[in-house]
N, C-alpha and C positions, 0 to 999 in steps of 0.2 A: 668593776667594783672599786669603790673608794676606801680610803682607810678607816672611816668611821665605823665603830661597832663590829670590828672584825679582828679575829685572831688568825694567824697564819703560820705555816711552816713550809719552807721551801728547800728541799734537797736539791743540789746542783752537781753537775760534773764539768770539767774543763778538760777537753780532749784536743790535743794538738795533732792536727792532720798532716801538716808540713810547716815549714818555717814561717808562713804567713797566714795559714788558715787554722781556725779553731771551731770545733762544734762544742756548743755550751747548752746541753739539755738541762731543763729543770722541770719540777713538778710542784706547784703551789696548792696547798690545801687550806680551805678557808671555813671557819666556823663563826657564828655569831657570838659575840662576847655577852651580851645581855639578850635573853629571850623576850624581854618587854620592849625591845627596839628592833627596827627593821634593818635593811641594808641600804647603803648610799652609793651614788655614782661618784665618779672622779671629781665633779664640781661641788659635792657636798649635798646634792639634792636627794631626798628620800626617793628610792626607786621601787622598794617593796616594804610595806608596812609590816611590823612584827605581829600584829594581831591576827594575821591570817594563817599562821602556823606556829606550832610550838617546837618544831624541829631546829636544832642547832646547826647541823651540817649544811653549808651553802653549796660546796662543790670543790672541784680541783681543776687546775689549768696546767696542761702539759704544753710546754713551749719548747720548740726545736730550732734554735738560732744557729746560723752559720756566719762566722766573722771572718773577713778577709782584710789584712792590713796591706794597703798599697804602698805606703812608706811610713816614716815615723810620725807624720802629721794626719794622714788620711786613712780612715777605716770604713769599710762597707759592711753593712749587717743586713741579713734577710732572715726572717723567721716565719714559721707556721706555728699556730697555737690551736689548741682544741680545749674548750671549757666544757667539762662534764658537769651538768647540773646535778646538785645533791638534793636531799629530801626537802630542804626549805624551799629551794627554787621550784622543784617539781610540784610541791603543794600550793604554790603561789602562782601557777601558770608560766613558770619559766621554762627554759629548754636549754639544751646543749647547743653550742655554736662553734663555728670554725672562723679563723681569720688568718690572713697572710699580710705581712708588712715588711717594710725595709726602711732603712735610714742611712745617712751619711754622716760621719762624725769627722770634723776637722779641728785638730788641736794646734794652737798657735805656739 
């Protein structure tokens, strides 16, 4: 999801497992700001027109990241996410999806 026509709230936790490792779960909930507009992707392209559903709730994304600090410059992060399709997506042929990702952060 891109930032256009969305309202969201994201409760988060920061749990320190040891000196270098954190578990950072969060759950983002998304609603359409305007029922006359659809939802957009990260590039700003329309992915679902608003005319196909009057539902406001788009869905929620549960993310379970694990972060490990190698040293003061290098951090490794891996996470699993599940997006639960809400009423708007279900009514517009959307579905729930899973994905796994990771990244490396280097601070100068």
